[in-house]
N, C-alpha and C positions, 0 to 999 in steps of 0.2 A: 200547098200544092197548087200549081197554076192549072188553067183550063186544059192546056195541051197535055200535060202529064196525066191529068185525070182521064182525058179521052183515051189515051194510050192504055192506061190501066183498065179502064172500063171495057175496052175492046178485047184486051187479053183475057179478062175475066169472062166476058161473054163467050169467047171462043172455047175456053175451058169448061164453062157450064154446058155448052153444046156437046162437048166430049162426054161429060158426065151424063147428060140426058141420053146419049147414044148407048153408053154402058148400061144404064138403068133399063133401057128398052131391050137390050140383050138379056138382062136378068129376067125381065118380064116374059120375054119370048121363051126362054129355057124353062121357066117355072109354070107355064100353062099346064093345066091338068096335073099339077104336082100332087102326089099322094105319098107322104113320107113312108108309109108302110109298104108301098108297092113299087116305088121308083127304082128303076134299074141303076146300077152303078154309074153307067155312062151319063145319065141325066144328073145324078148327084154331083159327079165330078165337073160336068159342064156348068151347072149352076154355081158351084163353089168357085170355079175359075172366073166366072163373070162377076160374082160378088167381090172377089179379090181384085179384079180389074177396075171395078167401080170405086173401091176404096183407094186404089192407086191414083185414079183420075182426080178424086177429091183431094188427096194429099198433094198432088201436083198443083191444084188450085191454091191450096194453102201456102205452098212453097213460093208460088208466084207473088202472092200478097206479101209474105215475109221478105222476099228479095226486094220488092219495091220499097218497103219501109225500113226494115232493119237489117236484113241480109246476113245475120250471123246466128248460128246455133252452135255454141261453144262445145257442148258435150256430144261429140260425134257418136259415142257408143249408144246413146239413147235419143238420137235426134228425131226419130219418128214420134215418140211420146212427147218430147220437148216442143216440137213444132205444133202438135195438136193442142197441148196445154197453152202455149203462147198465144194461140189464136183466140183464146177465151179472155185474154187480158187486154184491157185498154192500155195504150202507151200514151200517157198525158202529153199533149203538145205534138204528138206524132200521128196517132190514129186511134179510132175506137176499136173495141173488140169485134172481130169479124164473126165470131161464133157465139151463140147462146149456150148456156150450161146444158140445156136439153139436147141440143145438137151435138155438143161435145160428148155427152155420155153415150149416145148412140154410136158416134164415130170411134170412140175409144174401144167399145166392144167390137166393132168391125175391124179395128186395127189389130186386136187380139186374134180375131178369126183369120185375118190376112196373114199374120205371123204364123199361126198354126198351119194354115194351108201351104204356105211357102216352105215350111220345114218338116212337114209330116210326109216324108217320101213313101214310107211303106205302110201307111195307115189308111184305112178306108174312111170315107166321109160319113160321119154320123148323121142320119136323116133328121133327128131331132135338133141337133146343133145347126144343121143347115136351115131348117125351118125357122128357127129363132133369128138367124142372121139374115134370112130372106125378108122377114118382117122388119127387122131394123133397117135394111137397105131401102125398103119401100117407105118407111117412116122418115128417114133422113133426107130423102129426095126433096120433099116440099119444104122441110125445115131449113135445109141448106139454101134453097132459093130465097126463102123469106129472109134469112140472116144476111145473105150477100146483098139483097136488094136494100135492106136497112143500112148495111155498112156503106154501100155506095151513096145512098141518100145523105148519110152523115158527112161524108168527105167531099161531096160534090161542091165545087167552088161556086160562090155566089155570083150571080150575073150583074 
C-alpha cells in the first residue's frame, strides 16, 4: 500500500470511528441512571436501538476495511458473521488482523443482540439482556480503538 492509499483509508477509518464514538455517546446518554428493575419500556427500547446502531456503525467500519483489502464475502447468507470472523484473521501479504479475539467475542455477542433486536417485532426488551449488552458495548469501545490503532500502525507505509 502506498502512502496516498494509506492516508485515504486512515481518513475513512477515522470518520467511521467518529460515527462509532457518536453512537456510543448516545448509548451512554440513554443509559444514565439505568436501573434494570425499574426502567420504563421506552428507555429499554431506546437503549436497545442505540446498541443496535452502535453495532451497525462498527460493522460498517469492518466492511470498509474488507472492501479496501479483499472486497468479497462469498456466503451472502451469513455475511455478517463471516465479515466479523474475517476481521480476526491476518491475510498474509495483504493485511494483519484488524480485530483481536477479545474484541471479536464482544462484537459477536453484540451481533447476536442486533439480530434479535431487528427481528423481535412483538417481544419486549429484557432488562437483563439489555444490561449485559450495554456492558459489552462499553467494553468494546476502547478495545476497538486499540485494535484499529494497532492495525493502522502495522500497515502504515514506511517513510
